[in-house]
C-alpha positions in Angstrom: 24.7 -37.1 -39.7 28.5 -37.5 -39.5 31.0 -35.8 -41.8 34.1 -36.9 -43.7 37.1 -34.9 -44.7 37.9 -34.9 -48.5 40.2 -33.0 -50.8 38.2 -31.3 -53.5 40.1 -29.6 -56.3 43.1 -29.1 -53.9 41.1 -27.8 -50.9 40.3 -29.7 -47.8 36.5 -29.8 -47.1 34.2 -31.5 -44.6 31.1 -32.9 -46.2 28.3 -35.3 -45.1 29.4 -38.9 -45.4 26.2 -39.7 -47.4 27.1 -37.1 -50.1 27.4 -38.4 -53.6 29.6 -37.1 -56.4 26.4 -35.6 -57.9 25.6 -33.9 -54.6 29.1 -32.5 -54.4 28.9 -31.1 -58.0 25.6 -29.5 -57.4 26.8 -27.9 -54.2 29.7 -26.5 -56.0 27.7 -25.2 -58.9 29.2 -27.5 -61.5 27.1 -28.8 -64.3 27.5 -32.6 -64.4 27.1 -32.8 -68.1 30.1 -30.6 -68.7 32.7 -32.0 -66.4 35.0 -35.0 -65.7 35.5 -36.3 -62.2 38.5 -38.1 -60.9 38.4 -39.8 -57.4 41.8 -41.0 -56.1 43.3 -40.8 -59.6 40.5 -42.8 -61.3 38.0 -41.4 -63.7 34.4 -41.9 -62.4 31.9 -42.7 -65.2 29.1 -40.1 -65.3 26.6 -42.9 -64.8 28.0 -43.4 -61.3 27.8 -39.7 -60.1 24.4 -40.2 -58.4 25.4 -43.5 -56.7 29.0 -43.1 -55.7 29.4 -41.6 -52.2 32.5 -39.8 -51.1 34.6 -41.5 -48.4 37.0 -40.2 -45.8 40.3 -39.1 -47.4 39.0 -39.1 -51.0 41.0 -36.8 -53.4 38.4 -35.5 -55.9 39.4 -33.5 -58.9 36.8 -31.9 -61.2 37.6 -30.6 -64.7 35.0 -28.6 -66.4 34.7 -28.3 -70.2 34.8 -24.8 -71.6 33.6 -23.9 -75.1 35.4 -21.2 -77.1 36.8 -20.3 -80.4 
């Protein structure tokens, strides 16, 4: 399987070209229910995480929600 180069939270990474946003989150240990994902400056709806594949040159930012008092 071929790979693509993406920027993930400011770091360049090589990932499988068939990797979805959900796969990327799981690989990174991020709980999909508690984060927001932006791809190329556009928010990705949570309902698209399992179907949207990463593409060469994508800039992906993940913001996790943290509870506290």
